[in-house]
C-alpha positions in Angstrom: 4.5 -20.4 -25.5 1.8 -21.8 -22.8 1.7 -25.5 -24.7 5.7 -25.6 -24.2 6.1 -24.6 -21.3 8.1 -21.4 -22.5 8.4 -18.0 -21.8 5.1 -16.5 -22.7 5.8 -13.6 -20.1 8.7 -12.8 -23.1 6.2 -12.7 -25.3 3.9 -10.2 -23.7 6.6 -8.1 -23.0 7.5 -8.1 -26.1 4.5 -6.9 -27.7 3.9 -4.4 -25.2 7.4 -2.6 -26.5 6.2 -3.0 -29.5 2.9 -1.3 -28.9 4.3 1.3 -27.6 6.8 1.8 -29.5 4.0 2.3 -32.6 1.8 4.6 -30.2 5.0 7.1 -30.0 6.0 7.2 -33.3 2.1 7.7 -34.4 2.9 10.3 -31.6 -0.1 9.0 -29.7 2.1 8.3 -25.9 0.9 11.3 -23.3 2.5 11.8 -20.3 0.3 9.4 -18.0 1.0 11.3 -14.7 -1.5 14.0 -15.1 -4.4 11.6 -15.6 -3.9 9.8 -13.2 -5.3 10.2 -9.6 -3.1 10.7 -6.8 -3.7 8.1 -5.2 -3.0 5.9 -7.7 0.2 7.4 -8.6 1.3 7.2 -5.0 0.4 3.5 -4.7 2.2 2.7 -8.0 5.9 3.9 -5.9 4.4 2.5 -2.5 3.9 -1.0 -3.2 7.2 -1.6 -5.2 8.8 0.1 -2.4 7.5 -2.5 -0.1 7.7 -5.0 -1.7 11.4 -4.3 -2.3 11.8 -3.9 1.7 9.9 -7.6 2.0 12.0 -9.1 -0.1 15.3 -7.6 1.3 13.8 -9.2 4.4 13.4 -12.4 2.9 15.7 -15.4 3.9 17.5 -15.5 0.5 17.3 -11.3 -0.6 18.8 -11.9 -4.2 16.6 -14.8 -5.1 13.7 -12.6 -3.9 14.8 -9.5 -6.0 15.1 -11.7 -9.0 11.8 -12.9 -8.4 10.4 -9.6 -7.9 12.0 -7.7 -11.1 10.4 -10.4 -13.2 7.4 -10.1 -11.8 7.2 -6.5 -11.7 8.0 -6.6 -15.4 6.2 -9.1 -16.2 3.0 -6.5 -14.3 4.3 -3.3 -16.6 4.2 -5.2 -19.7 0.4 -6.9 -18.5 -1.0 -3.2 -17.7 0.7 -2.0 -21.3 -1.4 -4.3 -23.4 -4.7 -4.3 -21.3 -5.3 -0.1 -20.9 -3.7 0.9 -24.5 -6.3 1.9 -26.8 -7.9 -0.8 -29.2 -9.8 -0.1 -32.4 -12.2 -2.3 -34.4 -9.0 -3.2 -36.5 -7.9 -5.6 -34.1 -11.2 -8.0 -35.1 -8.4 -9.7 -37.3 -6.3 -9.8 -34.5 -9.2 -11.7 -32.3 -9.6 -14.4 -35.1 -6.0 -14.7 -35.0 -5.9 -15.0 -31.5 -8.9 -17.7 -31.0 -8.1 -20.1 -34.1 -4.1 -20.2 -31.7 -6.3 -20.9 -28.9 -8.6 -23.6 -30.3 -5.5 -25.3 -31.8 -3.6 -25.0 -28.0 -6.7 -27.0 -26.9 -6.1 -29.9 -29.5 -2.9 -30.5 -29.2 -3.3 -30.6 -25.6 -5.6 -33.5 -26.3 -3.3 -35.0 -28.9 -0.4 -34.6 -26.8 -1.9 -36.6 -23.5 -3.4 -39.4 -25.9 -0.3 -40.2 -27.9 2.7 -39.6 -24.6 4.1 -36.0 -25.5 5.3 -36.9 -29.1 5.8 -33.0 -30.1 7.5 -32.2 -26.6 9.7 -35.0 -27.2 10.4 -34.2 -30.9 11.2 -30.2 -29.8 13.3 -31.1 -26.8 11.4 -29.7 -23.6 9.6 -31.3 -21.2 7.8 -34.3 -21.7 6.0 -35.5 -18.6 2.3 -34.9 -18.9 2.0 -33.0 -15.7 3.1 -29.7 -17.7 0.1 -29.8 -19.5 -2.1 -28.7 -16.0 -0.1 -25.3 -16.3 -1.3 -25.1 -20.2 -4.8 -26.0 -19.7 -5.1 -23.4 -17.0 -3.4 -20.6 -19.4 -5.1 -21.6 -23.0 -8.2 -21.9 -20.2 -8.0 -18.1 -19.1 -7.2 -16.5 -22.6 -10.3 -18.6 -24.0 -12.4 -17.2 -21.3 -10.9 -13.4 -22.2 -12.0 -13.7 -25.9 -15.2 -14.9 -24.7 -16.6 -11.5 -25.3 -15.0 -11.9 -29.1 -16.4 -15.2 -29.9 -20.1 -14.1 -28.6 -20.3 -10.9 -30.5 -19.4 -13.1 -34.5 -19.3 -16.5 -33.9 -22.9 -18.8 -33.7 -24.2 -20.2 -30.4 -23.2 -23.6 -31.7 -19.5 -22.8 -32.5 -19.0 -21.1 -29.3 -20.0 -24.9 -27.7 -18.2 -26.6 -29.3 -15.3 -24.2 -29.0 -16.3 -25.0 -25.1 -16.8 -28.8 -25.5 -13.2 -28.8 -26.5 -11.7 -27.1 -24.2 -13.1 -29.0 -21.4 -11.6 -31.7 -23.0 -8.1 -30.6 -23.1 -8.9 -29.7 -19.6 -10.0 -33.8 -18.8 -7.4 -34.9 -21.0 -4.4 -32.5 -18.5 -6.6 -33.5 -15.6 -6.0 -30.2 -14.4 -7.9 -30.2 -11.6 -7.2 -26.8 -11.0 -8.5 -25.1 -14.5 -12.0 -27.7 -13.8 -12.1 -25.9 -10.1 -11.8 -22.2 -11.9 -14.5 -22.7 -13.8 -16.7 -23.4 -11.2 -15.9 -19.5 -10.0 -16.6 -18.8 -13.5 -19.9 -19.9 -13.6 -20.9 -19.5 -10.2 -19.6 -15.7 -10.9 -21.8 -15.5 -13.7 -24.7 -17.1 -12.1 -24.5 -14.5 -9.5 -24.6 -11.7 -11.4 -27.3 -13.2 -13.5 -29.8 -13.8 -10.5 -28.6 -11.1 -7.9 -26.8 -8.4 -9.6 -23.4 -7.1 -9.7 -24.1 -5.6 -6.4 -24.7 -9.1 -4.9 -21.8 -10.6 -6.7 -19.6 -8.3 -5.8 -20.6 -8.9 -2.0 -20.3 -13.0 -2.9 -17.1 -12.1 -4.4 -15.0 -10.3 -1.5 -16.8 -13.0 1.1 -14.7 -15.7 -1.1 -12.1 -13.7 -0.8 -11.5 -13.2 2.6 -12.9 -16.7 3.5 -9.8 -18.4 1.5 -7.6 -15.6 3.3 -8.9 -16.6 6.8 -8.8 -20.6 6.3 -5.6 -20.4 4.5 -3.4 -21.3 7.7 -5.8 -24.0 8.6 -6.7 -25.5 5.3 -4.3 -28.4 5.2 -4.7 -29.5 8.9 -8.7 -29.2 8.3 -8.9 -31.2 5.5 -6.8 -34.1 6.4 -8.8 -34.7 8.9 -12.3 -33.5 8.3 -14.1 -36.6 7.2 -11.4 -38.8 7.9 -9.9 -37.7 4.8 -13.3 -38.2 3.1 -12.2 -35.3 0.7 -8.7 -36.4 -0.5 -10.3 -40.2 -0.9 -12.8 -38.2 -3.2 -10.5 -36.1 -5.5 -7.4 -38.3 -5.3 -7.4 -38.2 -9.5 -5.8 -34.6 -8.5 -3.7 -34.9 -6.3 -5.0 -33.3 -3.9 -3.6 -35.4 -0.9 -0.3 -33.9 -2.3 -1.3 -30.7 -1.7 -2.9 -31.1 1.4 0.0 -32.1 2.9 2.2 -28.9 1.0 -0.6 -26.7 2.9 0.0 -28.2 6.4 3.7 -27.9 6.0 3.1 -24.3 5.5 0.4 -23.5 7.8 2.8 -24.8 10.4 5.3 -22.2 9.4 2.7 -19.2 9.7 2.2 -19.3 13.1 5.6 -19.2 13.7 6.0 -15.3 12.2 2.1 -15.0 11.8 2.2 -11.0 11.5 4.2 -9.7 8.8 5.5 -13.2 7.2 9.2 -14.2 6.2 9.3 -11.8 3.0 8.6 -11.6 -0.4 9.4 -14.6 -2.4 10.8 -16.5 0.5 8.2 -19.4 0.2 10.6 -22.0 -1.2 13.1 -21.0 0.9 12.2 -20.7 3.9 11.0 -24.4 3.9 14.0 -25.8 2.8 15.7 -24.0 5.7 13.7 -25.0 8.0 13.0 -29.0 7.2 16.7 -29.0 7.6 16.4 -28.3 11.3 12.5 -29.7 12.0 13.9 -32.7 13.8 12.4 -35.1 10.8 9.5 -33.1 10.6 7.7 -35.0 7.6 5.4 -32.1 7.1 7.9 -29.6 6.5 9.8 -32.4 4.6 7.1 -33.4 2.1 7.1 -29.1 1.2 11.0 -29.0 0.7 12.0 -26.7 -1.8 7.9 -26.4 -3.5 5.9 -23.4 -3.2 2.6 -23.5 -1.2 0.4 -24.5 -4.0 -2.3 -21.9 -2.5 -2.0 -18.4 -3.1 -3.8 -16.9 -0.1 -1.5 -19.3 2.1 1.4 -18.0 0.3 0.0 -14.3 1.2 0.2 -15.8 5.2 3.4 -16.8 4.5 5.4 -14.4 2.9 3.7 -11.0 4.6 2.0 -12.4 7.5 -2.0 -11.0 8.3 -0.3 -7.3 7.7 -0.2 -8.8 4.3 -3.7 -11.4 4.4 -5.3 -7.8 5.2 -3.7 -5.4 2.7 -4.6 -8.4 0.4 -8.3 -8.7 1.0 -8.2 -4.7 1.0 -6.3 -4.6 -2.6 -9.4 -7.4 -4.2 -11.9 -5.2 -2.5 -10.9 -2.1 -4.2 -10.5 -4.0 -7.6 -14.0 -5.8 -7.3 -16.1 -2.8 -6.1 -14.6 0.0 -8.5 -16.0 -2.3 -11.1 -18.6 -0.7 -13.0 -21.9 -3.0 -12.7 -23.3 -1.0 -15.8 -20.8 -2.2 -18.5 -22.1 -4.7 -21.1 -18.8 -6.5 -20.5 -18.8 -6.6 -16.6 -20.9 -10.5 -16.0 -17.6 -11.8 -18.3 -14.7 -9.8 -16.5 -15.9 -10.3 -12.8 -16.5 -13.9 -14.2 -12.7 -14.3 -14.9 -11.8 -12.5 -11.8 -13.6 -15.1 -9.8 -11.8 -17.7 -12.3 -8.6 -16.2 -11.0 -10.1 -16.0 -6.8 -11.0 -19.7 -6.9 -8.3 -21.0 -8.3 -6.0 -19.2 -6.6 -7.3 -21.6 -3.7 -4.7 -24.2 -5.7 -2.6 -21.9 -7.9 1.2 -22.2 -8.4 3.1 -19.3 -7.1 1.8 -15.9 -7.0 4.8 -14.3 -8.7 5.9 -17.1 -11.7 5.7 -14.8 -14.5 3.6 -17.1 -16.5 0.4 -16.9 -14.8 0.6 -12.8 -14.5 0.7 -13.2 -18.5 -1.9 -15.4 -18.2 -4.1 -13.0 -16.6 -3.2 -9.5 -18.2 -3.5 -12.2 -22.0 -7.2 -12.5 -20.8 -7.9 -9.1 -20.0 -6.6 -8.0 -22.7 -8.1 -10.4 -25.4 -11.4 -9.4 -22.9 -11.3 -5.3 -24.1 -11.9 -6.5 -28.4 -15.6 -6.2 -28.5 -17.6 -7.3 -31.8 -17.3 -4.3 -33.8 -18.7 -3.4 -37.3 -20.4 -6.6 -37.8 -20.6 -8.1 -35.0 -24.1 -10.2 -34.2 -26.0 -8.1 -31.6 -26.3 -10.2 -27.6 -28.7 -11.2 -26.7 -31.1 -9.3 -24.3 -31.3 -11.6 -21.3 -27.9 -9.7 -19.5 -25.7 -11.2 -21.5 -22.3 -9.4 -22.3 -22.9 -7.3 -25.7 -20.0 -6.2 -27.8 -18.2 -2.7 -27.2 
């Protein structure tokens, strides 16, 4: 589904529904209320309510509420798949998932090399840029399967899978996926040489820094070193992104405290462009999203949302169990997402939420009986 930019989110929702139905038929579904701490229950009610109020305050409440509904459904389905109990019988599912992910990486390379014949044959979007999103999704899913591979495959085979995925990223010219991998690798190094506490501090510093510079990133990148950064990364179309960042950054200054409302990014730029006296920056970003999740938070929720976002991320990172054998991989995927968010697509697009959820779903697969033991150098061990 990711390969053809179709609704992988729908697949996730259906899978979650089937899983819950199966558990219900088996009598294994229990009420979740009593087992969930009260603060989390309050958040579970307060957060959607705040998003809904913000959506109603946006320039196009109907569209914003539609975005909220889609994102909410996929998020609920993702949480279901991540936290549902798994068993050693999931090994077969792990091999199937790995086979499909490897096949998808190979198809990305073939499609790009042969001018998208499969896309054209089935009548879906056949522009090569659509593979950028596919490369991001496939990379996330593969990282989620890395724990499974470490427990069951030889290092040489894992290396071949990694090289194939790197080839797919290169073929798709996905700078976002490549940038995310830098974050993943940096996270593993931070855990390896500094331990969980230092790694968590690095993650919090990255998120805080990105939130602080987001409103000014476009202007600074466009002027710094006379555009050296733009020229160096021209192949990744950074120049267009910087123009978009600059346009959205200019909007933050007009409503810096509360922003323009949930899901308003594309609508507010189009509206301002019509009344912007020919502002080229606004015109360049017309009908586009910010291509920077941190900047999107500023545009839609202002400084209040930026502060709450940092608090949420810090709560998630600080709450991760540093003694868990899978901590390094789990933290690596979080940092992959947090680094990629600097260049990312819309925060609320279901395909992005589904990708993250699927990655963490497969990460829960342990080695199980017969798994190859992980090395004793701090690498994650099978459950």
